[in-house]
Structure formats: C-alpha cells, structure tokens
C-alpha positions in Angstrom: 206.3 54.1 147.4 204.5 53.5 144.1 201.3 52.4 146.1 201.4 55.5 148.1 201.5 57.7 145.1 198.6 55.9 143.3 196.6 56.5 146.3 197.2 59.9 146.5 196.4 60.4 142.9 193.0 58.8 143.3 192.4 60.7 146.3 192.5 64.0 144.2 191.2 62.5 140.9 187.8 61.2 142.1 186.3 64.5 143.5 187.5 66.1 140.2 185.6 63.4 138.2 182.5 63.7 140.3 182.4 67.5 139.8 182.9 66.9 136.1 180.0 64.4 135.9 177.6 66.6 137.8 178.4 69.6 135.6 177.8 67.5 132.6 174.3 66.3 134.0 173.5 70.1 134.9 174.2 71.1 131.3 172.4 68.3 129.8 169.4 68.9 131.9 169.4 72.6 131.0 169.6 71.7 127.3 166.6 69.4 127.6 164.5 71.8 129.6 165.2 74.5 126.7 164.2 72.1 124.1 160.9 71.2 126.0 160.3 75.0 126.4 160.7 75.4 122.5 158.3 72.7 121.9 155.9 74.1 124.3 156.2 77.7 122.5 155.6 75.9 119.1 152.4 74.1 120.3 151.0 77.4 121.8 151.7 79.1 118.6 149.9 76.3 116.7 146.9 76.5 118.9 146.7 80.2 118.2 146.7 79.8 114.5 143.0 78.8 113.3 143.1 75.5 111.3 142.0 75.9 107.6 139.5 73.0 106.6 139.3 71.8 103.1 135.6 71.6 102.0 134.7 69.8 98.7 131.9 71.1 96.4 129.5 68.3 97.3 129.6 69.7 100.9 128.4 73.2 100.0 124.9 74.4 99.0 123.9 77.7 97.5 120.9 79.5 98.8 118.3 79.7 96.0 115.1 81.8 95.7 112.4 79.3 94.5 108.7 78.6 94.5 108.6 76.4 97.7 105.5 74.2 97.7 103.9 74.3 101.1 103.0 71.0 102.1 101.5 69.0 105.0 102.6 65.3 105.6 99.8 62.9 106.1 99.3 59.1 106.7 96.6 56.5 107.5 94.7 53.7 106.4 92.3 53.6 103.3 88.8 53.1 103.8 86.2 52.4 101.2 83.6 55.1 100.9 80.7 52.6 100.9 80.9 49.8 103.4 77.7 48.0 104.6 77.3 45.5 107.4 74.3 43.3 106.7 72.5 42.4 109.9 69.7 40.0 110.9 66.6 42.3 111.7 64.7 39.3 113.1 65.8 36.4 115.3 65.8 32.9 113.7 67.8 30.2 112.0 70.0 31.5 109.1 69.5 29.8 105.7 70.7 30.2 102.1 73.9 32.0 102.9 76.1 31.1 100.1 78.3 34.1 99.8 81.9 34.0 101.1 84.8 36.4 101.4 85.7 37.9 98.0 82.5 37.0 96.3 80.9 39.8 94.5 77.4 40.8 95.3 74.9 42.9 93.1 72.9 45.7 94.6 69.4 44.5 96.1 70.7 40.9 95.7 69.2 38.4 98.2 72.4 37.0 100.1 70.7 35.0 102.9 67.2 34.1 104.6 66.0 33.8 108.1 63.7 30.8 108.8 60.1 32.4 108.0 58.1 29.8 109.9 57.4 32.0 113.0 57.0 35.3 111.1 54.4 33.5 108.7 52.5 32.2 111.6 52.4 35.8 113.0 51.1 37.2 109.7 48.1 34.6 109.6 47.3 35.3 113.2 47.5 39.1 112.5 45.2 38.5 109.4 42.5 36.7 111.4 42.4 39.3 114.0 42.0 41.9 111.4 39.2 40.0 109.9 37.5 39.6 113.2 38.0 43.3 114.0 36.2 44.0 110.6 33.4 41.9 111.4 32.8 43.7 114.6 32.9 47.1 112.7 30.2 45.8 110.2 27.9 44.6 113.0 28.6 47.9 114.9 27.7 49.8 111.7 24.3 47.9 111.2 23.4 48.7 114.8 24.1 52.2 114.1 22.1 52.4 111.0 19.1 50.7 112.7 19.3 53.0 115.6 19.3 56.2 113.6 16.0 54.8 111.7 14.4 54.0 115.1 15.4 57.5 116.5 13.6 59.2 113.6 10.5 57.1 114.3 10.6 57.8 117.9 11.1 54.2 119.2 14.3 54.7 120.8 16.0 57.6 122.7 18.9 59.8 121.6 21.0 58.1 124.2 20.7 54.7 122.8 21.8 56.3 119.5 24.8 57.8 121.1 25.7 54.3 122.7 25.4 52.5 119.3 27.8 55.5 117.7 30.4 54.9 120.3 30.3 51.1 120.0 30.9 51.8 116.2 33.9 54.1 117.0 35.5 51.4 119.3 35.0 48.7 116.7 36.8 50.8 114.1 39.6 51.7 116.4 40.1 47.9 117.0 40.0 47.3 113.3 42.7 49.9 112.7 44.9 48.4 115.5 44.5 45.0 114.0 45.5 46.2 110.6 48.5 47.9 112.1 49.5 44.5 113.9 49.1 43.0 110.5 51.6 45.4 109.0 54.0 44.8 111.5 53.9 41.1 111.2 54.3 41.4 107.3 57.3 43.7 108.0 58.8 41.0 110.1 58.3 38.4 107.5 59.9 40.7 104.8 62.8 41.1 107.0 63.5 37.4 107.0 65.1 38.0 103.6 68.6 39.6 103.7 69.5 41.8 100.7 72.7 43.8 100.0 72.0 47.5 99.7 75.1 48.2 97.6 77.2 46.3 94.8 80.6 45.2 96.0 82.6 42.3 97.4 82.0 40.4 100.6 84.8 41.1 103.2 83.6 39.2 106.2 81.2 36.5 106.9 81.3 35.9 110.7 78.4 33.4 110.8 77.4 30.1 109.1 74.2 28.6 107.7 72.1 26.7 110.5 73.2 29.1 113.2 70.4 30.7 115.3 71.0 34.6 115.1 69.6 37.3 117.2 68.5 40.8 116.1 71.3 42.8 114.8 73.7 40.0 114.4 76.3 40.7 111.7 75.8 38.3 108.8 77.9 39.7 105.9 80.1 42.9 105.3 79.9 44.1 101.8 82.8 46.5 100.6 82.4 48.7 97.3 86.1 49.2 96.0 85.1 51.8 93.4 86.2 54.7 95.7 88.3 55.3 98.7 89.0 57.7 101.5 91.8 58.3 104.0 91.4 59.9 107.4 94.6 61.8 108.4 95.4 63.7 111.6 97.0 67.2 111.2 98.4 69.6 113.7 96.2 72.9 113.9 99.0 74.8 112.4 98.9 72.6 109.4 95.2 72.3 109.1 95.0 76.0 109.0 96.6 76.0 105.5 94.4 73.2 104.3 91.2 73.7 102.1 88.9 71.4 100.4 89.8 70.7 96.9 93.6 70.8 97.3 95.6 68.1 95.7 97.7 65.5 97.3 99.9 62.6 96.5 100.0 59.3 98.3 102.3 56.2 98.3 100.0 53.3 99.1 101.9 50.1 100.4 101.9 47.4 97.6 101.4 49.8 94.8 104.3 50.8 92.5 103.1 54.4 91.5 101.9 57.2 93.7 98.2 57.8 93.8 96.6 61.1 93.3 94.0 62.4 95.9 92.0 65.4 96.8 90.9 66.9 100.2 87.3 66.2 100.4 86.6 67.4 103.9 87.9 68.9 107.0 86.5 67.9 110.5 85.2 71.3 112.1 86.1 70.0 115.6 89.6 69.3 117.2 90.1 65.9 118.8 90.1 66.1 122.5 93.1 63.9 123.3 95.5 64.6 120.6 94.4 68.2 119.8 94.7 67.4 116.2 92.2 68.0 113.2 91.0 65.2 110.9 91.2 65.6 107.3 89.6 63.4 104.7 91.1 62.7 101.3 89.3 61.0 98.4 91.1 58.7 96.1 90.3 57.1 93.0 90.4 53.3 92.8 93.3 51.7 91.0 94.1 48.0 90.5 95.5 46.4 93.7 93.9 49.0 96.0 92.2 47.3 99.2 90.5 48.7 102.4 92.8 48.8 105.2 96.2 49.6 103.2 98.5 52.0 104.7 99.2 55.1 102.8 101.5 58.2 103.4 102.0 61.4 101.5 101.7 65.1 101.5 98.9 67.6 100.7 100.1 70.5 98.7 98.8 73.7 100.4 100.2 76.4 97.9 103.4 78.0 97.0 105.6 80.8 98.6 108.6 82.5 96.8 111.5 82.7 99.3 115.1 81.8 99.7 115.4 78.1 100.6 117.9 75.5 101.5 117.5 71.8 101.7 116.2 70.7 105.2 119.3 68.2 105.5 121.5 71.4 105.6 119.9 72.5 108.9 121.5 71.2 112.0 119.5 70.6 115.3 122.3 69.7 117.8 121.6 72.9 119.7 118.1 74.0 121.3 117.3 76.1 118.2 118.0 75.0 114.5 120.7 76.8 112.6 122.9 76.7 109.5 126.5 76.9 108.9 126.9 80.0 106.6 130.3 80.4 104.7 131.2 84.0 104.4 134.4 85.5 103.5 136.0 81.9 103.8 134.8 81.7 107.5 132.1 79.7 109.1 129.2 81.5 110.7 126.4 80.0 112.7 123.0 81.6 111.7 120.0 80.6 113.8 116.8 80.1 111.9 113.3 81.2 113.0 110.2 79.4 112.2 109.6 79.6 108.5 107.4 77.7 106.0 108.6 74.2 104.9 107.7 72.5 101.6 109.2 70.6 98.7 111.3 71.4 95.5 111.4 68.7 92.9 110.4 66.1 95.9 113.1 67.2 98.2 112.2 68.7 101.4 113.2 72.4 101.9 112.7 75.2 104.3 112.4 79.0 103.7 115.5 81.0 105.3 114.4 84.6 105.0 117.5 85.7 107.1 119.8 84.7 104.3 120.3 86.1 100.7 120.0 84.5 97.5 123.4 83.2 96.7 124.6 82.7 100.1 126.6 79.4 100.8 125.9 77.1 103.5 127.6 73.8 104.5 125.7 70.5 103.9 125.2 67.9 106.4 128.0 65.8 105.0 130.6 68.5 106.2 129.8 67.9 109.8 129.7 70.3 112.6 132.6 73.1 112.3 133.3 75.6 115.1 132.1 79.2 114.4 135.0 81.3 113.1 136.9 78.5 111.5 138.7 79.2 108.1 137.4 77.2 105.2 139.1 76.5 101.9 136.1 75.9 99.6 135.7 75.2 95.9 132.5 76.2 93.9 129.4 75.3 95.8 127.1 72.6 94.1 123.4 73.4 93.6 121.0 71.4 96.0 
C-alpha cells in the first residue's frame, strides 16, 4: 500500500518539478537578455560620445609671423677651380719624372722630359735644309742681278730676265718653307720638356720613367687647392629664385664647421635628361679641404614675411599635405596650398597663408587625430 502511494506521489511531482525548472530557465534567460541589451545601449551611448584627448604642451605649436628665409637645398662634390692635366705633346721615352702624388709643384717648373734624340736630329736636318735653300736664293739673286745688267746692255732678251726672276721667286719660297719646317722642328724639341702651367699639388701620376708615351698621354695631374667650386643641380622652380652673389652655407664631409659659399654662375641651359639647372658655388679654401669631397647645404634666396609652421607639423598621409588645427577645443584638418619654404634659426619651416598668427596646430608627436575630435590642451609651446 505504501509503495503504491509513493508511486502516485512521484507521478504527480515530476511534472510539477519539470514545469518549475522550465519556468526558472525562462526567467533566467530573460534576465540575461535584459542585461545584454543594457550593455549594448551603454556601448552605443559611449560610441555617440566623442572622446576627449589629452594633449601636452610639447605637442602644440603656435603659428607665428616671421621673416622666413627662402632657401634651396644643394649638394655635390667639390672641384678645384684650377686643375691641369700635363700631357706629352710628342711621342718618346719618358725621363726625369720625379714628382709623385702629394708633391708640390711651382708654376712653370719642369716636371718631366721626353727623350730629345729624334727631335734634335729633326732640328739639325731642318737647319741644313734651310741653309741649302738660302744658298739657292743667293745663286738665284746673283743670276737675277747679272741678267738685269745684260738686258740694259742689250745682250739678252727680256724673256730671259723674267725667267731668272721667276727662279729667284721659287728659291725664296723654298727658303721660307725650309725656315717654317725648322720652326716646327724646334717646337717639337721644346715640347720634349714638360712644365706645370700652375702651382699646386700632384693628384695623379699614371705613367712611370722609362715608358714610351704617345701624343696626348697623361703624365701628371696638378690641382690648385687655393679655391674650390661646387656644381649643384636645382629644379627650374628653385633656380628661378637664385641669382649670382647670393650666399650659401655648406657642410663638407670631414670638416667640423660649415663653410661659407657664394653663387658664382648659373648655367643658362636646362639639362636635357633631368630638366635641372646647374648652379656653381665658389668656396674659399680651408684646411682639410680636398677635391672630390661631398658637400651639402642650402642657398639663401631672400626672405619673406608670412605666418609659418615647422615642416615637421605638416602631415603627408593624404594626397594633399595638411595641418591639424586646434580651434575651440576641436581638431580641424586644414589643407595646405603650395607656399614658400625656408628656415628659421636653422629649422625648416613653411609659410601657411591660410592660417592666422596665433593659431595652434598639433605637432607631429601628437599623431593623426580624427577631424572633429575634442582635445583638452595646455598652453602651446613655441616652435
């Protein structure tokens, strides 16, 4: 009897417990769903609220109106103003070449000789030919004088006199040709002595004593280190602002201090390949300066008064450069138009005519901030 009652109780209790468990699960699911909906509404509300960035003073730059030095960047290798390649003017065996790289050479100093044996023989040959031609002139002159006397006495005809006169003219022409050949031979003999046309130092010696050299063979290269030039290529836009006499400052590799320079000349033609304009800068020699050293710097092409910002504050992560202007606590992106660039106290700056003096822009250290973002900033720092 007891067992039957227990079975009957379980029969009714199990459905009740199942319904209760189901109701509890439904209530818990509804509660969790409500919590998630509340969290979603809170997240959506947070997204609608624009974040406020904290910007330090070092990340702000004030637009200032300054005298902007308009400059043009230049670079190139130094070349001595006077460089001479001493070449052999006659062929022969090289002698008396005692100068080596780094040795000093005086102007008009004999630096080498070519074996003069052949040129001396040619000079003697030309002298004998000139002497023979002179003897023929004298014979022809005597015949001419005799014929003139005979014509006056009527012993010979005028035709014979004209013939002797023509012979005299031919002999004189042969003599002049022999004298010219003698001058050429003497010139060749003088060319066997090689002299330096300038004072300087030997930069190269490609041949040695005893070698047989041909005409125009390079024997020595002499460099005068008292003055230097630098050839620099500029774009047509930069070259339009450059004039002879403008100052420049160059940093030469190996030298501790910058070197002052001056624009000496401007090439009137544009280079065919690069479409650039060559500008030549003159430098004064300083200790340690050598030909071929690399130099870089800038030419000062005048000044312009304008609102300026450091070039480092200009962003280029868009097709057109822009600055992040801070106005009324909000970031605004201002696109820049082409404007003069230069330096202020050695720092590259660019003119920003679309901004006003006293405006505040974000420095590069602030990073890229979305336009319209609120910013909590302290007092901006001067560039």
